[in-house]
DSSP file (Angstrom, degrees, kcal/mol; ACC not computed):
  #  RESIDUE AA STRUCTURE BP1 BP2  ACC     N-H-->O    O-->H-N    N-H-->O    O-->H-N    TCO  KAPPA ALPHA  PHI   PSI    X-CA   Y-CA   Z-CA
    1    1 A X     >        0   0    0      0, 0.0     4,-0.8     0, 0.0     3,-0.4   0.000 360.0 360.0 360.0 -43.1 -221.4   -2.4  118.5
    2    2 A X  T >4  +     0   0    0      1,-0.2     3,-1.2     2,-0.2     4,-0.3   0.923 360.0  50.9 -60.9 -47.8 -222.2    1.3  118.9
    3    3 A X  T 34 S+     0   0    0      1,-0.2     3,-0.4     2,-0.1    -1,-0.2   0.786 109.5  54.2 -60.5 -28.4 -219.4    1.8  121.6
    4    4 A X  T >4 S+     0   0    0     -3,-0.4     3,-1.0     1,-0.2     4,-0.4   0.610  80.8  89.9 -81.1 -11.7 -217.0    0.2  119.2
    5    5 A X  G X<>S+     0   0    0     -3,-1.2     5,-2.9    -4,-0.8     3,-1.3   0.819  81.0  56.3 -59.6 -35.8 -217.6    2.3  116.2
    6    6 A X  G > 5S+     0   0    0     -3,-0.4     3,-1.3    -4,-0.3    -1,-0.2   0.802 100.4  60.6 -64.2 -25.1 -214.9    5.0  117.1
    7    7 A X  G < 5S+     0   0    0     -3,-1.0    -1,-0.2     1,-0.3    -2,-0.2   0.606 109.4  42.8 -78.0 -10.5 -212.2    2.3  117.1
    8    8 A X  G < 5S-     0   0    0     -3,-1.3    -1,-0.3    -4,-0.4    -2,-0.2   0.071 121.0-105.7-115.5  17.2 -213.1    1.5  113.4
    9    9 A X  T < 5S+     0   0    0     -3,-1.3     2,-0.3     1,-0.2    -3,-0.2   0.828  80.8 130.0  62.0  29.8 -213.3    5.3  112.4
   10   10 A X      < -     0   0    0     -5,-2.9     2,-0.4    -6,-0.1    -1,-0.2  -0.804  61.0-112.7-111.4 153.6 -217.1    5.1  112.3
   11   11 A X     >  -     0   0    0     -2,-0.3     4,-2.0     1,-0.1     3,-0.2  -0.744  14.1-137.2 -88.2 139.3 -219.7    7.4  113.9
   12   12 A X  H  > S+     0   0    0     -2,-0.4     4,-3.1     1,-0.2     5,-0.3   0.849 103.6  57.3 -60.3 -37.5 -221.7    6.1  116.6
   13   13 A X  H  > S+     0   0    0      1,-0.2     4,-1.7     2,-0.2    -1,-0.2   0.900 106.1  49.6 -57.5 -42.4 -224.8    7.8  115.2
   14   14 A X  H  > S+     0   0    0     -3,-0.2     4,-0.8     2,-0.2    -2,-0.2   0.927 112.9  46.2 -70.7 -43.8 -224.4    6.1  111.9
   15   15 A X  H >X S+     0   0    0     -4,-2.0     3,-1.1     1,-0.2     4,-0.8   0.947 110.5  52.9 -60.7 -47.1 -224.0    2.7  113.5
   16   16 A X  H 3< S+     0   0    0     -4,-3.1     3,-0.2     1,-0.2    -1,-0.2   0.846 118.8  35.4 -60.6 -36.6 -227.0    3.2  115.9
   17   17 A X  H 3< S+     0   0    0     -4,-1.7    -1,-0.2    -5,-0.3    -2,-0.2   0.482 110.2  62.6 -97.5   0.4 -229.3    4.1  112.9
   18   18 A X  H << S+     0   0    0     -3,-1.1    54,-2.4    -4,-0.8     2,-0.3   0.542 105.1  29.7-106.9  -8.1 -228.0    1.8  110.3
   19   19 A X  E  <  -A   71   0A   0     -4,-0.8     2,-0.3    52,-0.2    52,-0.2  -0.993  53.2-168.2-151.6 158.8 -228.7   -1.6  111.8
   20   20 A X  E     -A   70   0A   0     50,-2.4    50,-3.0    -2,-0.3     2,-0.6  -0.989  25.9-123.9-143.4 141.6 -231.1   -3.5  114.1
   21   21 A X  E     -A   69   0A   0     -2,-0.3     2,-0.8    48,-0.2    48,-0.2  -0.781  24.0-139.9 -84.7 126.5 -230.9   -6.9  115.8
   22   22 A X  E     -A   68   0A   0     46,-3.7    46,-0.9    -2,-0.6     6,-0.0  -0.811  22.6-145.4 -85.4 110.0 -233.9   -8.9  114.8
   23   23 A X        -     0   0    0     -2,-0.8     6,-0.2    44,-0.1     3,-0.1  -0.254   7.0-128.5 -76.2 163.1 -235.0  -10.8  118.1
   24   24 A X    >   -     0   0    0      4,-2.5     3,-0.9     1,-0.3     2,-0.1   0.338  67.0 -24.0 -82.9-138.7 -236.5  -14.2  118.0
   25   25 A X  G >  S+     0   0    0      1,-0.2     3,-1.1     2,-0.2    -1,-0.3  -0.446 131.5  19.4 -75.4 153.3 -239.7  -14.7  119.9
   26   26 A X  G 3  S-     0   0    0      1,-0.2    -1,-0.2    -3,-0.1     3,-0.1   0.657 123.9 -77.2  66.6  18.6 -240.7  -12.5  122.8
   27   27 A X  G <  S+     0   0    0     -3,-0.9     2,-0.3     1,-0.2    -1,-0.2   0.784 102.3 119.0  63.7  26.6 -238.3   -9.8  121.6
   28   28 A X    <   -     0   0    0     -3,-1.1    -4,-2.5    -4,-0.0     2,-0.6  -0.867  63.4-134.4-122.3 155.1 -235.3  -11.6  123.0
   29   29 A X        -     0   0    0     -2,-0.3     2,-0.2    -6,-0.2    38,-0.1  -0.944  37.5-123.1-103.0 124.8 -232.1  -13.2  121.7
   30   30 A X        -     0   0    0     -2,-0.6     2,-0.6    36,-0.3    36,-0.4  -0.476  17.1-147.5 -73.8 131.2 -231.8  -16.6  123.2
   31   31 A X        -     0   0    0     -2,-0.2     2,-0.4    34,-0.1    34,-0.2  -0.902  12.9-162.8 -97.7 118.6 -228.5  -17.2  125.2
   32   32 A X  B     +B   64   0B   0     32,-2.9    32,-2.4    -2,-0.6     2,-0.3  -0.899  19.6 161.0 -98.2 132.5 -227.4  -20.9  124.9
   33   33 A X        -     0   0    0     -2,-0.4    30,-0.2    30,-0.2    29,-0.2  -0.932  43.1-139.8-148.7 169.2 -224.9  -22.1  127.5
   34   34 A X  S    S+     0   0    0     27,-1.9     2,-0.4     1,-0.3    28,-0.2   0.726  87.8   9.3-101.3 -36.3 -223.6  -25.3  129.0
   35   35 A X  E     -C   61   0C   0     26,-1.4    26,-3.7     2,-0.0     2,-0.5  -0.989  54.6-160.4-153.6 145.0 -223.3  -24.0  132.6
   36   36 A X  E     +C   60   0C   0     -2,-0.4     2,-0.3    24,-0.2    24,-0.2  -0.974  15.9 179.1-122.1 133.0 -224.4  -21.1  134.8
   37   37 A X  E     -C   59   0C   0     22,-2.6    22,-3.3    -2,-0.5     2,-0.6  -0.840  31.8-110.4-122.0 165.3 -222.7  -20.4  138.1
   38   38 A X  E     -C   58   0C   0     -2,-0.3     2,-0.5    20,-0.2    20,-0.2  -0.889  24.6-154.0 -96.8 115.2 -223.3  -17.6  140.5
   39   39 A X  E     -C   57   0C   0     18,-3.4    18,-2.3    -2,-0.6     2,-0.5  -0.806  10.9-162.9 -93.7 127.1 -220.5  -15.0  140.8
   40   40 A X  E     +C   56   0C   0     -2,-0.5     2,-0.3    16,-0.2    16,-0.2  -0.915  16.7 162.4-114.5 133.7 -220.5  -13.2  144.1
   41   41 A X  E     -C   55   0C   0     14,-2.0    14,-3.2    -2,-0.5     2,-0.5  -0.997  40.6-118.4-149.8 152.3 -218.7   -9.9  144.7
   42   42 A X  E     +C   54   0C   0     -2,-0.3     2,-0.3    12,-0.2    12,-0.2  -0.766  44.6 169.2 -86.5 125.3 -218.6   -7.0  147.2
   43   43 A X  E     -C   53   0C   0     10,-3.1    10,-2.7    -2,-0.5     2,-0.4  -0.808  27.3-122.7-130.4 175.1 -219.6   -3.7  145.2
   44   44 A X  E     -C   52   0C   0     -2,-0.3     8,-0.2     8,-0.2     7,-0.2  -0.950  19.2-118.9-125.1 141.4 -220.4   -0.3  146.4
   45   45 A X        -     0   0    0      6,-2.5     2,-0.2    -2,-0.4     8,-0.0  -0.279  33.3-112.2 -66.9 160.1 -223.6    1.8  145.8
   46   46 A X  S    S+     0   0    0      4,-0.1     5,-0.2     3,-0.1     3,-0.2  -0.528  74.8  62.3 -85.6 167.5 -223.2    5.0  144.1
   47   47 A X  S    S-     0   0    0     -2,-0.2     3,-0.1     1,-0.1     0, 0.0  -0.449 102.1 -47.6 102.9-173.6 -223.8    8.2  146.0
   48   48 A X  S    S+     0   0    0      1,-0.2    -1,-0.1    -2,-0.2    -2,-0.0   0.833 131.9  41.9 -62.8 -35.8 -222.3    9.9  149.0
   49   49 A X  S    S-     0   0    0     -3,-0.2    -1,-0.2     2,-0.1     3,-0.1   0.809  81.8-157.1 -84.0 -27.6 -222.1    6.9  151.4
   50   50 A X        -     0   0    0      1,-0.2    -3,-0.1    -4,-0.2    -4,-0.1   0.920  19.9-159.1  53.1  46.0 -220.9    4.4  148.8
   51   51 A X        -     0   0    0     -5,-0.2    -6,-2.5    -7,-0.2    -1,-0.2  -0.351  11.3-123.0 -64.3 134.7 -222.2    1.7  151.0
   52   52 A X  E     +C   44   0C   0     -8,-0.2     2,-0.3    -3,-0.1    -8,-0.2  -0.435  38.5 167.9 -74.1 149.3 -220.7   -1.9  150.3
   53   53 A X  E     -C   43   0C   0    -10,-2.7   -10,-3.1    -2,-0.1     2,-0.4  -0.972  39.0-102.1-155.9 155.0 -223.2   -4.7  149.5
   54   54 A X  E     -C   42   0C   0     -2,-0.3     2,-0.5   -12,-0.2   -12,-0.2  -0.643  35.3-162.8 -80.1 128.3 -223.0   -8.2  148.1
   55   55 A X  E     -C   41   0C   0    -14,-3.2   -14,-2.0    -2,-0.4     2,-0.5  -0.962   3.8-158.3-121.0 126.1 -223.8   -8.4  144.5
   56   56 A X  E     +C   40   0C   0     -2,-0.5     2,-0.4   -16,-0.2   -16,-0.2  -0.894  14.8 177.2-101.6 125.0 -224.7  -11.8  142.8
   57   57 A X  E     -C   39   0C   0    -18,-2.3   -18,-3.4    -2,-0.5     2,-0.3  -0.981  29.8-116.1-127.8 137.5 -224.3  -12.0  139.0
   58   58 A X  E     -C   38   0C   0     -2,-0.4     2,-0.6   -20,-0.2   -20,-0.2  -0.534  24.7-158.6 -73.7 135.2 -224.9  -15.0  136.7
   59   59 A X  E     -C   37   0C   0    -22,-3.3   -22,-2.6    -2,-0.3     2,-0.5  -0.949   4.3-155.9-113.1 118.2 -221.9  -16.3  135.0
   60   60 A X  E     -C   36   0C   0     -2,-0.6     2,-0.4   -24,-0.2     3,-0.3  -0.804   5.0-158.4 -98.0 130.3 -222.4  -18.3  131.8
   61   61 A X  E    S+C   35   0C   0    -26,-3.7   -27,-1.9    -2,-0.5   -26,-1.4  -0.805  71.1   4.9-106.0 146.1 -219.8  -20.7  130.6
   62   62 A X  S    S+     0   0    0     -2,-0.4    -1,-0.2   -29,-0.2     2,-0.2   0.940  92.1 164.3  50.3  57.3 -219.5  -22.0  127.1
   63   63 A X        +     0   0    0     -3,-0.3     2,-0.3   -30,-0.2   -30,-0.2  -0.586  16.0 163.0-104.7 168.0 -222.2  -19.7  125.8
   64   64 A X  B     -B   32   0B   0    -32,-2.4   -32,-2.9    -2,-0.2     2,-0.3  -0.971  12.4-164.9-165.6 166.7 -223.3  -18.6  122.4
   65   65 A X        -     0   0    0     -2,-0.3     2,-0.4   -34,-0.2   -34,-0.1  -0.972   9.9-145.5-154.2 158.8 -226.3  -17.0  120.6
   66   66 A X        +     0   0    0    -36,-0.4     2,-0.3    -2,-0.3   -36,-0.3  -0.988  25.4 160.8-127.3 141.0 -227.5  -16.5  117.0
   67   67 A X        -     0   0    0     -2,-0.4     2,-0.4   -38,-0.1   -44,-0.1  -0.981  34.2-116.5-157.6 161.4 -229.3  -13.5  115.8
   68   68 A X  E     -A   22   0A   0    -46,-0.9   -46,-3.7    -2,-0.3     2,-0.5  -0.802  21.5-151.6-102.6 138.7 -230.2  -11.8  112.5
   69   69 A X  E     -A   21   0A   0     -2,-0.4     2,-0.5   -48,-0.2   -48,-0.2  -0.970   2.3-159.0-111.1 122.8 -229.0   -8.2  111.8
   70   70 A X  E     +A   20   0A   0    -50,-3.0   -50,-2.4    -2,-0.5     2,-0.3  -0.846  25.4 173.8 -95.2 126.1 -231.1   -6.0  109.5
   71   71 A X  E     -A   19   0A   0     -2,-0.5     2,-0.8   -52,-0.2   -52,-0.2  -0.905  40.0-112.9-137.2 166.1 -229.0   -3.2  108.1
   72   72 A X    >>  -     0   0    0    -54,-2.4     4,-2.4    -2,-0.3     3,-1.7  -0.856  23.5-158.7 -90.0 106.0 -229.0   -0.3  105.6
   73   73 A X  T 34 S+     0   0    0     -2,-0.8    -1,-0.1     1,-0.3     5,-0.1   0.704  89.8  62.8 -63.4 -19.8 -226.6   -1.3  102.8
   74   74 A X  T 34 S+     0   0    0      1,-0.1    -1,-0.3   -56,-0.1     3,-0.1   0.567 114.0  33.3 -82.3  -9.1 -226.1    2.3  101.9
   75   75 A X  T <4 S+     0   0    0     -3,-1.7     2,-0.3     1,-0.3    -2,-0.2   0.755 125.0  18.7-107.8 -38.5 -224.6    3.0  105.3
   76   76 A X     <  -     0   0    0     -4,-2.4    -1,-0.3   -58,-0.2     2,-0.2  -0.971  62.8-139.0-139.8 150.9 -222.8    0.0  106.4
   77   77 A X     >  -     0   0    0     -2,-0.3     4,-2.3    -3,-0.1     5,-0.2  -0.670  32.0-110.7-104.1 157.8 -221.3   -3.1  104.8
   78   78 A X  H  > S+     0   0    0     -2,-0.2     4,-2.5     1,-0.2     5,-0.1   0.854 120.0  55.7 -58.7 -35.0 -221.3   -6.7  106.1
   79   79 A X  H  > S+     0   0    0      2,-0.2     4,-2.5     1,-0.2    -1,-0.2   0.909 105.3  51.6 -59.3 -43.0 -217.6   -6.4  106.7
   80   80 A X  H  > S+     0   0    0      2,-0.2     4,-3.0     1,-0.2    -2,-0.2   0.911 110.7  48.2 -60.0 -45.2 -218.1   -3.4  108.8
   81   81 A X  H  X S+     0   0    0     -4,-2.3     4,-2.6     2,-0.2    -2,-0.2   0.949 110.8  50.9 -58.4 -48.5 -220.7   -5.2  110.9
   82   82 A X  H  X S+     0   0    0     -4,-2.5     4,-2.3     1,-0.2    -1,-0.2   0.903 112.4  45.8 -53.0 -47.6 -218.4   -8.2  111.2
   83   83 A X  H  X S+     0   0    0     -4,-2.5     4,-2.6     2,-0.2     5,-0.2   0.899 110.1  55.1 -68.6 -40.6 -215.6   -5.9  112.4
   84   84 A X  H  X S+     0   0    0     -4,-3.0     4,-2.6     1,-0.2    -2,-0.2   0.936 110.2  46.0 -55.4 -47.7 -217.9   -4.0  114.8
   85   85 A X  H  X S+     0   0    0     -4,-2.6     4,-2.2     2,-0.2    -2,-0.2   0.908 111.3  51.5 -62.2 -41.3 -218.9   -7.2  116.4
   86   86 A X  H  X S+     0   0    0     -4,-2.3     4,-1.5     2,-0.2    -2,-0.2   0.952 114.9  43.2 -55.7 -53.6 -215.2   -8.5  116.7
   87   87 A X  H  X>S+     0   0    0     -4,-2.6     4,-3.5     1,-0.2     5,-0.5   0.892 112.5  52.3 -62.5 -42.7 -214.2   -5.2  118.4
   88   88 A X  I  X>S+     0   0    0     -4,-2.6     5,-3.2    -5,-0.2     4,-0.9   0.887 106.6  54.9 -58.1 -40.9 -217.3   -5.2  120.6
   89   89 A X  I  <5S+     0   0    0     -4,-2.2    19,-1.0     3,-0.2    -1,-0.2   0.871 118.4  33.4 -66.9 -36.5 -216.5   -8.7  121.8
   90   90 A X  I  <5S+     0   0    0     -4,-1.5    -2,-0.2    17,-0.2    -1,-0.2   0.938 131.9  26.8 -85.5 -48.8 -213.0   -7.7  122.8
   91   91 A X  I  <5S+     0   0    0     -4,-3.5    -3,-0.2    -5,-0.1    -2,-0.2   0.924 133.2  20.9 -87.3 -45.4 -213.5   -4.1  124.1
   92   92 A X  I  <<S+     0   0    0     -4,-0.9     8,-1.8    -5,-0.5     9,-0.3   0.942  77.7 176.6 -94.2 -52.2 -217.1   -3.8  125.2
   93   93 A X      < -     0   0    0     -5,-3.2     2,-0.3     5,-0.2    14,-0.2  -0.213  32.4 -88.6  74.8-170.7 -218.5   -7.4  126.0
   94   94 A X  S    S+     0   0    0     12,-1.7     3,-0.2    -5,-0.1     5,-0.1  -0.952  75.2  43.0-137.4 159.6 -221.9   -8.0  127.4
   95   95 A X  S >  S-     0   0    0     -2,-0.3     3,-0.9     1,-0.1    10,-0.0  -0.146  95.3 -64.6  86.2 175.9 -223.4   -8.3  130.9
   96   96 A X  T 3  S+     0   0    0      1,-0.3    -1,-0.1    -2,-0.1     7,-0.0   0.680 128.6  45.2 -79.5 -21.8 -223.0   -6.2  133.9
   97   97 A X  T 3  S+     0   0    0     -3,-0.2     8,-2.4     5,-0.1     7,-0.3  -0.285  82.9 137.5-116.1  47.2 -219.2   -7.0  134.6
   98   98 A X  S X >S-     0   0    0     -3,-0.9     5,-2.8     6,-0.2     3,-1.2  -0.358  71.4 -98.1 -90.8 171.8 -217.9   -6.6  131.0
   99   99 A X  G > 5S+     0   0    0      6,-0.4     3,-2.2     1,-0.2    -7,-0.2   0.840 120.2  64.6 -57.8 -36.8 -214.7   -4.8  130.1
  100  100 A X  G 3 5S+     0   0    0     -8,-1.8    -1,-0.2     1,-0.3    -8,-0.1   0.811 108.2  42.3 -59.4 -24.5 -216.5   -1.6  129.2
  101  101 A X  G < 5S-     0   0    0     -3,-1.2    -1,-0.3    -9,-0.3    -2,-0.2  -0.019 129.0 -97.1-106.2  29.1 -217.5   -1.3  132.9
  102  102 A X  T < 5S+     0   0    0     -3,-2.2    -3,-0.2     1,-0.2    -2,-0.1   0.698  82.2 135.9  66.0  23.4 -214.0   -2.3  134.1
  103  103 A X      < -     0   0    0     -5,-2.8    -1,-0.2     2,-0.1    -5,-0.2  -0.284  59.8-131.9 -94.4-175.7 -214.9   -5.9  134.6
  104  104 A X  S    S+     0   0    0     -7,-0.3     2,-0.2    -2,-0.1     3,-0.2   0.348  79.6  65.7-113.1   0.9 -213.2   -9.2  133.7
  105  105 A X        +     0   0    0     -8,-2.4    -6,-0.4     1,-0.1    -2,-0.1  -0.659  65.6  57.4-123.2 170.0 -216.2  -11.0  132.1
  106  106 A X        +     0   0    0      1,-0.2   -12,-1.7    -2,-0.2    -1,-0.1   0.532  60.3 142.4  92.9   2.9 -218.4  -10.8  129.1
  107  107 A X        -     0   0    0    -14,-0.2     2,-0.3    -3,-0.2    -1,-0.2  -0.356  25.4-178.9 -76.5 161.6 -215.9  -10.9  126.2
  108  108 A X        -     0   0    0    -19,-1.0     2,-0.3   -22,-0.2   -15,-0.1  -0.992  21.8-137.0-158.8 160.5 -216.9  -12.9  123.2
  109  109 A X        -     0   0    0     -2,-0.3     2,-0.6   -20,-0.1   -23,-0.1  -0.784  23.7-122.0-115.1 159.6 -215.7  -14.0  119.6
  110  110 A X              0   0    0     -2,-0.3   -24,-0.0     1,-0.1    -2,-0.0  -0.913 360.0 360.0-104.0 124.9 -217.7  -14.0  116.3
  111  111 A X              0   0    0     -2,-0.6    -1,-0.1     0, 0.0     0, 0.0   0.341 360.0 360.0-124.1 360.0 -217.9  -17.4  114.6
């Protein structure tokens, strides 16, 4: 959501300090999914050698999660939070191979 702020003419600093995701138990948000498969890809390490290596990433199909957001109503509105989530789902995504990192996975919609 923070990375999506400029797309909505909002400052990242305001978004970062104005809302917090309230985790469930164990400080986590539970990811519910119907199926997990392993996605295998050849990637390269950073550094001078850029050595290729095989990377295994979990891919979750038909997934969703629920969470509560605590926010400062003097800084952001529920509509702004909703729009930040919508843009984040399209532009940023979640996971290691999401659009923000030039990947093809991790997009989501808000329901």
